[in-house]
ZAFI-881815 format. One record per residue (C-alpha): y, z, x; residue in three letters; chain. Coordinates in nm, 4 decimals. Layout:
N
PT        y        z        x rest kette
PT        Y        Z        X  Ala     A
...
//
This chain:
480
PT        y        z        x rest kette
PT  -4.9366  -0.6138   0.3419  Unk     A
PT  -4.8187  -0.7967   0.5860  Unk     A
PT  -4.5618  -1.0501   0.4491  Unk     A
PT  -4.4998  -0.8163   0.1372  Unk     A
PT  -4.3282  -0.6069   0.4228  Unk     A
PT  -4.1329  -0.9493   0.4705  Unk     A
PT  -4.0885  -1.0465   0.1310  Unk     A
PT  -3.9284  -0.6922   0.0378  Unk     A
PT  -3.6585  -0.6932   0.4013  Unk     A
PT  -3.5507  -1.0540   0.2019  Unk     A
PT  -3.5138  -0.8838  -0.0767  Unk     A
PT  -3.3254  -0.6043   0.0299  Unk     A
PT  -3.0893  -0.7992   0.2221  Unk     A
PT  -3.0053  -1.0202  -0.0878  Unk     A
PT  -2.9584  -0.7220  -0.3171  Unk     A
PT  -2.7004  -0.6261  -0.0754  Unk     A
PT  -2.5591  -0.9288  -0.0464  Unk     A
PT  -2.5635  -0.9318  -0.4902  Unk     A
PT  -2.3702  -0.5461  -0.4543  Unk     A
PT  -2.0769  -0.7331  -0.2401  Unk     A
PT  -2.0438  -1.0365  -0.3931  Unk     A
PT  -2.0214  -0.8547  -0.7226  Unk     A
PT  -1.7833  -0.5829  -0.6056  Unk     A
PT  -1.5518  -0.8903  -0.4768  Unk     A
PT  -1.5458  -1.0596  -0.8760  Unk     A
PT  -1.4466  -0.7547  -1.0155  Unk     A
PT  -1.1353  -0.8663  -1.0122  Unk     A
PT  -1.0931  -1.2233  -1.1077  Unk     A
PT  -0.8081  -1.4696  -0.9660  Unk     A
PT  -0.4834  -1.5262  -1.2243  Unk     A
PT  -0.3759  -1.7873  -0.9945  Unk     A
PT  -0.5266  -2.1181  -0.8402  Unk     A
PT  -0.3337  -1.9949  -0.5036  Unk     A
PT  -0.5155  -1.6552  -0.5306  Unk     A
PT  -0.8364  -1.8068  -0.5859  Unk     A
PT  -0.8104  -2.0425  -0.2870  Unk     A
PT  -0.6015  -1.7999  -0.0676  Unk     A
PT  -0.6654  -1.4746  -0.1997  Unk     A
PT  -0.2223  -1.3963  -0.1838  Unk     A
PT  -0.3024  -1.3659   0.2638  Unk     A
PT  -0.4102  -0.9773   0.1873  Unk     A
PT  -0.6385  -0.9484   0.4156  Unk     A
PT  -0.6923  -0.7395   0.7479  Unk     A
PT  -0.7116  -0.8740   1.0375  Unk     A
PT  -1.0924  -0.7339   1.0951  Unk     A
PT  -1.2517  -0.9315   0.7757  Unk     A
PT  -1.0768  -1.2933   0.9305  Unk     A
PT  -1.2449  -1.2449   1.2286  Unk     A
PT  -1.5593  -1.1366   1.1403  Unk     A
PT  -1.5238  -1.4687   0.8752  Unk     A
PT  -1.4028  -1.6557   1.0963  Unk     A
PT  -1.7148  -1.6394   1.3394  Unk     A
PT  -1.9826  -1.6082   1.0537  Unk     A
PT  -1.8370  -1.9784   0.9222  Unk     A
PT  -1.8407  -2.0778   1.3726  Unk     A
PT  -2.2134  -1.9185   1.3497  Unk     A
PT  -2.4651  -2.1262   1.1713  Unk     A
PT  -2.8212  -2.0915   1.1458  Unk     A
PT  -2.8641  -2.3868   1.4210  Unk     A
PT  -2.7438  -2.1214   1.7057  Unk     A
PT  -3.0259  -1.9328   1.6384  Unk     A
PT  -3.3031  -2.1717   1.5256  Unk     A
PT  -3.1917  -2.4267   1.8070  Unk     A
PT  -2.9452  -2.2481   2.0727  Unk     A
PT  -3.2089  -1.9751   2.1907  Unk     A
PT  -3.5078  -2.2661   2.2438  Unk     A
PT  -3.2768  -2.4979   2.4758  Unk     A
PT  -3.1871  -2.2406   2.7413  Unk     A
PT  -3.4355  -2.4454   2.9687  Unk     A
PT  -3.1980  -2.7571   2.9449  Unk     A
PT  -3.0179  -2.5533   3.2199  Unk     A
PT  -2.6780  -2.4004   3.3515  Unk     A
PT  -2.4277  -2.6710   3.2036  Unk     A
PT  -2.5876  -2.6096   2.8620  Unk     A
PT  -2.5285  -2.2205   2.8598  Unk     A
PT  -2.1745  -2.2580   3.0346  Unk     A
PT  -2.0870  -2.5454   2.7518  Unk     A
PT  -2.2171  -2.3141   2.4582  Unk     A
PT  -2.0270  -2.0032   2.6562  Unk     A
PT  -1.6992  -2.2169   2.7254  Unk     A
PT  -1.7224  -2.3801   2.3441  Unk     A
PT  -1.6658  -2.0586   2.1571  Unk     A
PT  -1.3977  -1.9848   2.3683  Unk     A
PT  -1.2201  -2.3230   2.3983  Unk     A
PT  -1.2766  -2.3731   1.9926  Unk     A
PT  -1.1034  -2.0212   1.8676  Unk     A
PT  -0.8227  -1.9988   2.1618  Unk     A
PT  -0.7292  -2.3565   2.0800  Unk     A
PT  -0.6613  -2.2572   1.7117  Unk     A
PT  -0.5072  -1.9441   1.7962  Unk     A
PT  -0.2009  -2.1872   1.9856  Unk     A
PT  -0.1943  -2.3814   1.7055  Unk     A
PT  -0.1968  -2.0739   1.4409  Unk     A
PT   0.1447  -1.9418   1.6065  Unk     A
PT   0.2801  -2.2750   1.5588  Unk     A
PT   0.2203  -2.3206   1.2043  Unk     A
PT   0.4943  -2.0764   1.0488  Unk     A
PT   0.6334  -2.3898   0.8904  Unk     A
PT   0.3089  -2.4903   0.6754  Unk     A
PT   0.2199  -2.0976   0.5747  Unk     A
PT   0.2611  -2.1199   0.2105  Unk     A
PT   0.0223  -2.4744   0.2066  Unk     A
PT  -0.2954  -2.4212   0.0649  Unk     A
PT  -0.4957  -2.6894   0.2658  Unk     A
PT  -0.5153  -2.8685   0.5638  Unk     A
PT  -0.5072  -3.2152   0.3864  Unk     A
PT  -0.1986  -3.0559   0.2207  Unk     A
PT  -0.0186  -3.0349   0.5488  Unk     A
PT  -0.0839  -3.3464   0.6364  Unk     A
PT  -0.0128  -3.5310   0.3231  Unk     A
PT   0.3695  -3.3670   0.3324  Unk     A
PT   0.3966  -3.4789   0.6307  Unk     A
PT   0.2379  -3.8138   0.6629  Unk     A
PT   0.1796  -3.8920   0.2967  Unk     A
PT  -0.0369  -3.9457  -0.0519  Unk     A
PT  -0.3199  -4.1671   0.2116  Unk     A
PT  -0.3518  -3.9053   0.5271  Unk     A
PT  -0.3964  -3.6394   0.2633  Unk     A
PT  -0.6954  -3.8003   0.0852  Unk     A
PT  -0.8427  -3.9747   0.3543  Unk     A
PT  -0.8520  -3.6075   0.5549  Unk     A
PT  -1.0056  -3.4369   0.2670  Unk     A
PT  -1.2471  -3.6991   0.2056  Unk     A
PT  -1.3572  -3.6907   0.5542  Unk     A
PT  -1.3209  -3.3006   0.5447  Unk     A
PT  -1.5717  -3.3307   0.2250  Unk     A
PT  -1.8328  -3.5322   0.3580  Unk     A
PT  -1.9203  -3.3826   0.6330  Unk     A
PT  -1.9062  -3.0291   0.5173  Unk     A
PT  -2.1500  -3.1422   0.2545  Unk     A
PT  -2.4092  -3.2186   0.5443  Unk     A
PT  -2.2895  -2.8745   0.7509  Unk     A
PT  -2.4382  -2.7003   0.4627  Unk     A
PT  -2.7225  -2.9457   0.3722  Unk     A
PT  -2.8035  -2.8539   0.7342  Unk     A
PT  -2.7778  -2.4498   0.6800  Unk     A
PT  -3.0032  -2.4953   0.3504  Unk     A
PT  -3.2554  -2.6749   0.5342  Unk     A
PT  -3.2784  -2.4524   0.8409  Unk     A
PT  -3.2706  -2.1467   0.5822  Unk     A
PT  -3.5944  -2.3156   0.3992  Unk     A
PT  -3.7727  -2.4024   0.7509  Unk     A
PT  -3.7332  -2.0442   0.8895  Unk     A
PT  -3.7933  -1.9018   0.5429  Unk     A
PT  -4.1294  -2.0989   0.5821  Unk     A
PT  -4.1775  -2.0142   0.9599  Unk     A
PT  -4.1740  -1.6503   0.8454  Unk     A
PT  -4.3124  -1.5681   0.4987  Unk     A
PT  -4.6403  -1.7289   0.3492  Unk     A
PT  -4.6803  -1.4916   0.0422  Unk     A
PT  -4.4568  -1.7006  -0.1713  Unk     A
PT  -4.3138  -2.0421  -0.1589  Unk     A
PT  -4.0447  -2.0938   0.0785  Unk     A
PT  -3.8692  -2.3420  -0.2105  Unk     A
PT  -3.8665  -2.0434  -0.4027  Unk     A
PT  -3.6566  -1.8369  -0.2475  Unk     A
PT  -3.4230  -2.1322  -0.0329  Unk     A
PT  -3.3546  -2.2150  -0.3975  Unk     A
PT  -3.2692  -1.8677  -0.5480  Unk     A
PT  -3.0325  -1.7943  -0.1711  Unk     A
PT  -2.8968  -2.0791  -0.2907  Unk     A
PT  -2.7599  -2.0138  -0.6586  Unk     A
PT  -2.6453  -1.6706  -0.5030  Unk     A
PT  -2.4379  -1.7847  -0.2764  Unk     A
PT  -2.3173  -2.0922  -0.5376  Unk     A
PT  -2.2604  -1.8030  -0.8271  Unk     A
PT  -2.0449  -1.5924  -0.6163  Unk     A
PT  -1.8529  -1.8471  -0.4447  Unk     A
PT  -1.7647  -2.0342  -0.8134  Unk     A
PT  -1.6936  -1.6924  -0.9841  Unk     A
PT  -1.5718  -1.4877  -0.6659  Unk     A
PT  -1.3701  -1.7678  -0.4466  Unk     A
PT  -1.2468  -1.6957  -0.1315  Unk     A
PT  -1.2470  -1.3198  -0.1821  Unk     A
PT  -1.6594  -1.3052  -0.2307  Unk     A
PT  -1.6691  -1.5604   0.0197  Unk     A
PT  -1.4277  -1.2963   0.2796  Unk     A
PT  -1.6192  -1.0421   0.2116  Unk     A
PT  -1.9871  -1.1492   0.1958  Unk     A
PT  -1.9291  -1.2711   0.5150  Unk     A
PT  -1.7788  -0.9767   0.6811  Unk     A
PT  -2.1262  -0.8218   0.5713  Unk     A
PT  -2.3296  -1.1142   0.6676  Unk     A
PT  -2.1868  -1.1042   0.9975  Unk     A
PT  -2.2708  -0.7106   1.0759  Unk     A
PT  -2.6068  -0.7736   0.9459  Unk     A
PT  -2.6282  -1.0880   1.1704  Unk     A
PT  -2.4699  -0.9555   1.5047  Unk     A
PT  -2.6595  -0.6203   1.4772  Unk     A
PT  -3.0355  -0.8044   1.4379  Unk     A
PT  -2.9577  -1.0517   1.7111  Unk     A
PT  -2.9308  -0.7908   1.9171  Unk     A
PT  -3.2787  -0.5922   1.8139  Unk     A
PT  -3.3704  -0.9033   1.8757  Unk     A
PT  -3.2597  -0.9282   2.2450  Unk     A
PT  -3.3984  -0.5997   2.3041  Unk     A
PT  -3.7399  -0.7157   2.1959  Unk     A
PT  -3.7852  -1.0719   2.3742  Unk     A
PT  -3.6772  -0.8806   2.6827  Unk     A
PT  -3.9885  -0.5975   2.5907  Unk     A
PT  -4.2491  -0.9300   2.5691  Unk     A
PT  -4.1288  -1.0308   2.9411  Unk     A
PT  -4.2817  -0.7086   3.1098  Unk     A
PT  -4.0201  -0.7819   3.3391  Unk     A
PT  -3.7176  -0.6175   3.4654  Unk     A
PT  -3.3932  -0.7248   3.3717  Unk     A
PT  -3.3215  -0.8203   3.7300  Unk     A
PT  -3.6604  -1.0130   3.7488  Unk     A
PT  -3.6050  -1.2179   3.4635  Unk     A
PT  -3.2467  -1.3164   3.5897  Unk     A
PT  -3.3746  -1.4146   3.9291  Unk     A
PT  -3.6512  -1.6147   3.7447  Unk     A
PT  -3.4568  -1.8606   3.5998  Unk     A
PT  -3.1684  -1.8276   3.9400  Unk     A
PT  -3.4737  -2.0182   4.0830  Unk     A
PT  -3.5057  -2.2923   3.8472  Unk     A
PT  -3.3537  -2.6149   3.9910  Unk     A
PT  -3.1634  -2.6657   3.5825  Unk     A
PT  -2.9531  -2.3186   3.7199  Unk     A
PT  -2.7797  -2.4330   4.0110  Unk     A
PT  -2.4339  -2.4626   4.0464  Unk     A
PT  -2.4196  -2.8377   4.1052  Unk     A
PT  -2.6106  -2.8226   3.6767  Unk     A
PT  -2.2711  -2.6554   3.5804  Unk     A
PT  -2.1172  -3.0187   3.5881  Unk     A
PT  -2.4579  -3.2120   3.6087  Unk     A
PT  -2.4634  -3.3359   3.9114  Unk     A
PT  -2.3953  -3.7117   3.9170  Unk     A
PT  -2.2596  -3.7262   3.5664  Unk     A
PT  -1.9456  -3.5506   3.5890  Unk     A
PT  -1.7408  -3.7692   3.3918  Unk     A
PT  -2.0259  -3.6760   3.1486  Unk     A
PT  -1.9487  -3.3290   3.1062  Unk     A
PT  -1.6430  -3.3016   3.1321  Unk     A
PT  -1.6158  -3.5007   2.8065  Unk     A
PT  -1.8321  -3.2507   2.6446  Unk     A
PT  -1.6698  -2.9361   2.7710  Unk     A
PT  -1.2757  -3.1252   2.5866  Unk     A
PT  -1.4513  -3.2220   2.2607  Unk     A
PT  -1.5076  -2.8056   2.2001  Unk     A
PT  -1.1422  -2.7561   2.2385  Unk     A
PT  -1.1019  -2.9692   1.9640  Unk     A
PT  -1.4277  -2.9657   1.7459  Unk     A
PT  -1.3162  -2.7273   1.4909  Unk     A
PT  -0.9926  -2.8366   1.4434  Unk     A
PT  -1.1061  -2.8820   1.1217  Unk     A
PT  -1.0425  -2.7390   0.7408  Unk     A
PT  -1.3024  -2.5041   0.7499  Unk     A
PT  -1.1153  -2.2935   1.0397  Unk     A
PT  -0.7389  -2.3889   1.0019  Unk     A
PT  -0.7391  -2.2184   0.6503  Unk     A
PT  -0.7858  -1.9223   0.7922  Unk     A
PT  -0.4207  -1.9803   0.9022  Unk     A
PT  -0.3451  -2.0245   0.5793  Unk     A
PT  -0.5260  -1.7015   0.4605  Unk     A
PT  -0.3701  -1.5104   0.6990  Unk     A
PT  -0.0540  -1.3375   0.5967  Unk     A
PT   0.1471  -1.4365   0.9144  Unk     A
PT   0.1531  -1.7024   1.1788  Unk     A
PT   0.1121  -1.3654   1.4601  Unk     A
PT  -0.1727  -1.2365   1.2535  Unk     A
PT  -0.3258  -1.5891   1.2331  Unk     A
PT  -0.3056  -1.5663   1.6341  Unk     A
PT  -0.4576  -1.2634   1.6582  Unk     A
PT  -0.7227  -1.3352   1.4359  Unk     A
PT  -0.8445  -1.6188   1.6454  Unk     A
PT  -0.7834  -1.4308   1.9798  Unk     A
PT  -1.0178  -1.1616   1.8795  Unk     A
PT  -1.3076  -1.4186   1.7168  Unk     A
PT  -1.2956  -1.5971   2.0321  Unk     A
PT  -1.3699  -1.2616   2.2191  Unk     A
PT  -1.6134  -1.1226   2.0221  Unk     A
PT  -1.7737  -1.4708   1.9934  Unk     A
PT  -1.8075  -1.4978   2.3476  Unk     A
PT  -1.9863  -1.1540   2.3293  Unk     A
PT  -2.2355  -1.2266   2.0442  Unk     A
PT  -2.2711  -1.6141   2.2485  Unk     A
PT  -2.3916  -1.4137   2.5542  Unk     A
PT  -2.6511  -1.1916   2.2954  Unk     A
PT  -2.7589  -1.5415   2.2164  Unk     A
PT  -2.8197  -1.6768   2.5311  Unk     A
PT  -2.9640  -1.3274   2.6391  Unk     A
PT  -3.2425  -1.4217   2.3581  Unk     A
PT  -3.2504  -1.7777   2.4812  Unk     A
PT  -3.2928  -1.6127   2.8215  Unk     A
PT  -3.5699  -1.3899   2.7615  Unk     A
PT  -3.7842  -1.6250   2.5351  Unk     A
PT  -3.7228  -1.9166   2.8761  Unk     A
PT  -3.9348  -1.6301   3.0744  Unk     A
PT  -4.1960  -1.5420   2.8248  Unk     A
PT  -4.2766  -1.8464   2.5967  Unk     A
PT  -4.5014  -2.1253   2.8094  Unk     A
PT  -4.3147  -2.3848   2.9706  Unk     A
PT  -4.4992  -2.6726   2.7987  Unk     A
PT  -4.3792  -2.5856   2.4215  Unk     A
PT  -4.0068  -2.6789   2.2693  Unk     A
PT  -3.8179  -2.6834   1.9842  Unk     A
PT  -4.0308  -2.5488   1.6779  Unk     A
PT  -4.3358  -2.5378   1.8755  Unk     A
PT  -4.1546  -2.1947   2.0564  Unk     A
PT  -4.1081  -2.0079   1.7063  Unk     A
PT  -4.4782  -2.0859   1.6213  Unk     A
PT  -4.5299  -1.9136   1.9415  Unk     A
PT  -4.3096  -1.6459   1.9061  Unk     A
PT  -4.4304  -1.5693   1.5333  Unk     A
PT  -4.8171  -1.5144   1.6571  Unk     A
PT  -4.6635  -1.2201   1.8617  Unk     A
PT  -4.4573  -1.0649   1.6724  Unk     A
PT  -4.4940  -0.7894   1.4295  Unk     A
PT  -4.3896  -0.8057   1.0433  Unk     A
PT  -4.0894  -0.6099   1.0735  Unk     A
PT  -3.9390  -0.8271   1.3452  Unk     A
PT  -4.0186  -1.1305   1.1672  Unk     A
PT  -3.8071  -0.9878   0.8855  Unk     A
PT  -3.5355  -0.9215   1.1200  Unk     A
PT  -3.5258  -1.2656   1.2534  Unk     A
PT  -3.5474  -1.4176   0.8420  Unk     A
PT  -3.2596  -1.1723   0.7723  Unk     A
PT  -3.0760  -1.2549   1.1110  Unk     A
PT  -3.1045  -1.6446   0.9652  Unk     A
PT  -3.0225  -1.6061   0.5974  Unk     A
PT  -2.6866  -1.4009   0.6856  Unk     A
PT  -2.5860  -1.7005   0.9438  Unk     A
PT  -2.6742  -1.9303   0.6879  Unk     A
PT  -2.4981  -1.7738   0.3657  Unk     A
PT  -2.2054  -1.7332   0.5592  Unk     A
PT  -2.1792  -2.0957   0.6829  Unk     A
PT  -2.3100  -2.2681   0.3466  Unk     A
PT  -2.0714  -2.0166   0.1648  Unk     A
PT  -1.7273  -2.0792   0.3482  Unk     A
PT  -1.7796  -2.4542   0.3316  Unk     A
PT  -1.8174  -2.4498  -0.0505  Unk     A
PT  -1.4889  -2.2636  -0.0780  Unk     A
PT  -1.3116  -2.5514   0.0942  Unk     A
PT  -1.4974  -2.8138  -0.0113  Unk     A
PT  -1.4073  -2.6799  -0.3762  Unk     A
PT  -1.0027  -2.6317  -0.2643  Unk     A
PT  -1.0142  -3.0167  -0.1386  Unk     A
PT  -1.1505  -3.1698  -0.4137  Unk     A
PT  -0.9539  -3.0530  -0.6913  Unk     A
PT  -0.6222  -2.9725  -0.4945  Unk     A
PT  -0.6157  -3.2682  -0.2402  Unk     A
PT  -0.8504  -3.5512  -0.3899  Unk     A
PT  -0.8725  -3.5467  -0.7770  Unk     A
PT  -0.4884  -3.4904  -0.8467  Unk     A
PT  -0.4240  -3.8021  -0.6216  Unk     A
PT  -0.6195  -4.0183  -0.7324  Unk     A
PT  -0.6769  -3.9508  -1.1264  Unk     A
PT  -0.3723  -4.0072  -1.3421  Unk     A
PT  -0.3415  -3.6266  -1.3803  Unk     A
PT   0.0140  -3.5008  -1.4972  Unk     A
PT   0.2179  -3.3275  -1.2702  Unk     A
PT   0.1847  -3.0120  -1.3076  Unk     A
PT  -0.1356  -2.8805  -1.3263  Unk     A
PT  -0.2209  -2.5657  -1.4983  Unk     A
PT  -0.4838  -2.3001  -1.3025  Unk     A
PT  -0.7456  -2.3448  -1.5883  Unk     A
PT  -0.7519  -2.7462  -1.4789  Unk     A
PT  -0.7787  -2.6081  -1.1022  Unk     A
PT  -1.0914  -2.3609  -1.1680  Unk     A
PT  -1.2344  -2.6432  -1.3285  Unk     A
PT  -1.2092  -2.8919  -1.0768  Unk     A
PT  -1.3296  -2.6413  -0.8559  Unk     A
PT  -1.5882  -2.5316  -1.0093  Unk     A
PT  -1.7446  -2.8264  -1.0930  Unk     A
PT  -1.6754  -2.9525  -0.7080  Unk     A
PT  -1.8938  -2.6372  -0.6073  Unk     A
PT  -2.1535  -2.7270  -0.8486  Unk     A
PT  -2.1382  -3.1424  -0.7365  Unk     A
PT  -2.1548  -3.0327  -0.3407  Unk     A
PT  -2.4318  -2.7954  -0.4054  Unk     A
PT  -2.6179  -3.0771  -0.5866  Unk     A
PT  -2.5838  -3.3407  -0.3045  Unk     A
PT  -2.6632  -3.0706  -0.0656  Unk     A
PT  -3.0369  -2.9845  -0.1794  Unk     A
PT  -3.1826  -3.2838  -0.2201  Unk     A
PT  -3.0294  -3.4566   0.1100  Unk     A
PT  -3.1392  -3.0544   0.3076  Unk     A
PT  -3.4919  -3.0756   0.1667  Unk     A
PT  -3.5760  -3.4403   0.2042  Unk     A
PT  -3.4831  -3.5120   0.5120  Unk     A
PT  -3.5966  -3.3456   0.8782  Unk     A
PT  -3.3608  -3.1669   1.0728  Unk     A
PT  -3.3503  -3.4281   1.2963  Unk     A
PT  -3.1627  -3.7319   1.0676  Unk     A
PT  -2.9601  -3.4026   0.9074  Unk     A
PT  -2.8243  -3.3189   1.2185  Unk     A
PT  -2.7528  -3.6354   1.3785  Unk     A
PT  -2.5148  -3.7123   1.0300  Unk     A
PT  -2.3441  -3.4205   1.1674  Unk     A
PT  -2.2787  -3.5634   1.4681  Unk     A
PT  -2.1962  -3.8568   1.3235  Unk     A
PT  -1.9166  -3.7682   1.1190  Unk     A
PT  -1.7494  -3.4786   1.3927  Unk     A
PT  -1.7239  -3.7728   1.5913  Unk     A
PT  -1.5419  -3.9585   1.3648  Unk     A
PT  -1.3253  -3.7069   1.2136  Unk     A
PT  -1.1907  -3.5514   1.5738  Unk     A
PT  -1.0415  -3.9134   1.6513  Unk     A
PT  -0.9079  -3.9761   1.3286  Unk     A
PT  -0.7291  -3.6227   1.1585  Unk     A
PT  -0.6646  -3.3774   1.4913  Unk     A
PT  -0.4248  -3.6203   1.6568  Unk     A
PT  -0.1944  -3.6496   1.3945  Unk     A
PT  -0.2298  -3.2774   1.3019  Unk     A
PT  -0.1389  -3.1830   1.6121  Unk     A
PT   0.1641  -3.3836   1.6227  Unk     A
PT   0.2230  -3.2197   1.2937  Unk     A
PT   0.1923  -2.8826   1.3993  Unk     A
PT   0.4525  -2.9838   1.7046  Unk     A
PT   0.6688  -3.0844   1.4890  Unk     A
PT   0.6064  -3.4980   1.5091  Unk     A
PT   0.7406  -3.6305   1.1882  Unk     A
PT   0.6270  -4.0085   1.1172  Unk     A
PT   0.5001  -4.2783   0.8768  Unk     A
PT   0.2388  -4.4467   1.0997  Unk     A
PT  -0.0222  -4.2158   1.0641  Unk     A
PT  -0.1983  -4.4601   0.8982  Unk     A
PT  -0.1891  -4.7000   1.2169  Unk     A
PT  -0.3008  -4.3980   1.4489  Unk     A
PT  -0.6261  -4.2597   1.2255  Unk     A
PT  -0.7352  -4.6530   1.1693  Unk     A
PT  -0.6873  -4.6457   1.5643  Unk     A
PT  -0.8300  -4.3548   1.6405  Unk     A
PT  -1.1616  -4.4949   1.4021  Unk     A
PT  -1.1803  -4.8229   1.5764  Unk     A
PT  -1.1316  -4.6229   1.9004  Unk     A
PT  -1.5088  -4.4700   1.8020  Unk     A
PT  -1.6511  -4.7928   1.7346  Unk     A
PT  -1.5083  -4.9694   2.0747  Unk     A
PT  -1.6264  -4.6428   2.2673  Unk     A
PT  -1.9442  -4.7153   2.1140  Unk     A
PT  -2.0284  -5.0829   2.1651  Unk     A
PT  -1.8851  -5.0967   2.5716  Unk     A
PT  -1.8072  -4.7649   2.6207  Unk     A
PT  -2.1707  -4.5741   2.5061  Unk     A
PT  -2.3865  -4.8509   2.7474  Unk     A
PT  -2.1960  -4.7905   3.0650  Unk     A
PT  -2.1637  -4.3920   3.0428  Unk     A
PT  -2.4869  -4.3404   2.8502  Unk     A
PT  -2.3244  -4.0713   2.6205  Unk     A
PT  -2.1415  -4.0528   2.2516  Unk     A
PT  -1.9244  -3.8139   2.3412  Unk     A
PT  -1.5727  -4.0032   2.3618  Unk     A
PT  -1.4262  -3.7422   2.1208  Unk     A
PT  -1.1239  -3.6433   2.2984  Unk     A
PT  -1.0802  -4.0205   2.4758  Unk     A
PT  -1.0933  -4.1493   2.1617  Unk     A
PT  -0.8440  -3.9131   1.9659  Unk     A
PT  -0.6148  -3.9022   2.2502  Unk     A
PT  -0.5699  -4.3056   2.1660  Unk     A
PT  -0.4957  -4.2377   1.7895  Unk     A
PT  -0.2341  -4.0286   1.9198  Unk     A
PT  -0.0757  -4.2334   2.1527  Unk     A
PT  -0.1041  -4.5562   1.9017  Unk     A
PT   0.0856  -4.3318   1.6652  Unk     A
PT   0.3662  -4.2633   1.8691  Unk     A
PT   0.3586  -4.6011   2.0379  Unk     A
PT   0.4301  -4.7531   1.6524  Unk     A
PT   0.7138  -4.5002   1.5971  Unk     A
PT   0.8788  -4.5974   1.8985  Unk     A
PT   0.8431  -4.9278   1.9083  Unk     A
PT   0.8401  -5.0798   1.5246  Unk     A
PT   1.1220  -5.1114   1.3334  Unk     A
PT   1.2698  -4.7615   1.2394  Unk     A
PT   1.2635  -4.6534   0.9024  Unk     A
PT   1.3235  -4.3533   0.6803  Unk     A
PT   1.1148  -4.0318   0.8242  Unk     A
PT   0.9416  -3.8219   0.5820  Unk     A
PT   1.0632  -3.5115   0.5664  Unk     A
PT   0.9176  -3.2207   0.4393  Unk     A
PT   0.8686  -3.1079   0.1174  Unk     A
PT   0.9606  -2.7694   0.1011  Unk     A
PT   0.9286  -2.7274  -0.3309  Unk     A
PT   0.5665  -2.7688  -0.3798  Unk     A
PT   0.4601  -2.8753  -0.7073  Unk     A
PT   0.2255  -2.6467  -0.6630  Unk     A
PT   0.3164  -2.3518  -0.5794  Unk     A
PT   0.3443  -2.1619  -0.8362  Unk     A
PT  -0.0361  -2.2313  -0.9204  Unk     A
//
C-alpha cells in the first residue's frame, strides 16, 4: 500500500502535465516561426516561470541540498549565481532590439559574423544541451528508484520521457512554456513543503539550527572567498555571470514581445529565483543539521528515505520530476530549432526558401534524434561521468561563443569572429595545461572568454581592413 500511494501521486502529476500539454496543442502552429517562438504573445509571468524552470534542473534538488556541508562559499556562490545570471541576461536583453526578429542565438551570430560562426554556435549548443537532457533523465531514473519500488523505475522514466517528447514535438514553444509554468508552480510549492518537513526533523528551533551551522568552521566569513584561494573563488563568481549566455536562455529574448519585456522578465526571474534558491538552501541547512555528518551524496538521500513518510516521498518524487521535465523540454525545443533552422539548412544543399513543412519535419526528427542519443547516455553512464561531460562542454562553450555574442549585442561588427573563437578554444586547452597545475582549478571560463574578445578586437584593428559584415535586414526565412 505504501508504494501504491507513491505511484498514485506520480500518476496524478503526469496526468496533470498531460492535460496542460493537450490544452497547449489544441491550436497547431501555422508557421515555423510560430512553432519556434509562439508569435511572441506570452505574458511576462509565463516567461519568468519558464526561465526559472529551465534554470532549475533535478541536480539542484539531488545535489545542492546535500552539499550544504561544503560551507559558506558553496551557499553564497549558488545564491549569487542565480542573481548574476539573470541580471546579466536582463542587461543583454535590453540591448537586443536589433535582433528581435531572429529565431535563435546562432542566427544572430550568423547574421553578424557569417555562416561558420553560426554553425559552430549551434553545434556546440546542441551537444551541450543533449548532455544536459541526458543528465535530467539520469537524475529522474535515480530519484524514481530511490522513492518507488512497486514498479520498474525504468518504466516510469521512459513514460515520462515519451510524454515530454510528445508535447515538445506537437506543441512547440507554446506547449513547452505552458507545461513549464505548471511544473514551476509544482516544484516551487513542494520545495517549501519539503523545507518544512526537514525543519521538523531537526527537533530544534530555527535559531538553534542557524547557530549550529554558524559554529562550523566552514561557515566562517573567511570561507566566502576560500581563505588562501581567493583567486579561485573570484574566478568561480565571475564564471556564474556568463555561464547562461546560451541559446536555452537567450531564446527568451526572442520570444518576448519587446526588449523591455525581456529586461523585466529576467529581473523578475532573478528575484524569484533567488527566493527559490534560499528555499533550497534551507532544505540543505535542515538536512545538514539532521543527517549524520559521516554521510554524503546518495547516502544522505537513502537516510532521508528511511525516516520519510509515504506522502512526503511522493512530494520529493513529484518535485524532482517537475524539475527534470521542465529543464529537458526547454532544451529539447531549442535543439530542434537549432538543428532544423541553423545547422541543416547551412550544411546541406537545400533550396533557399524552405517551406514550413520541411522545417516541421526537420524539427520533429531532431527531437527524436536528440532523445535517442540522450536516453542511452543517461541510462548507461553514472551521474559522475555525465556531470563531468556537462562541465567540460560549459567550459568550452563560454570561451568560444559568449565573447563574440556580447560584442555583437554591443554593436561590434567584424569578420574576425572565427579568429576569436579559435583563440578562445586554444585558451581553454592552454589553461588546462599550464594554469591548472598552478591554481588547481578549471574555472578559467571568464579569462578564456576575455582572451577571445581581446583577440577579436586586436585582429579587427591590426589586420588589413576588409569589408565589414552588414546585418541582413531581409531575413529569407522571416516569413516561414
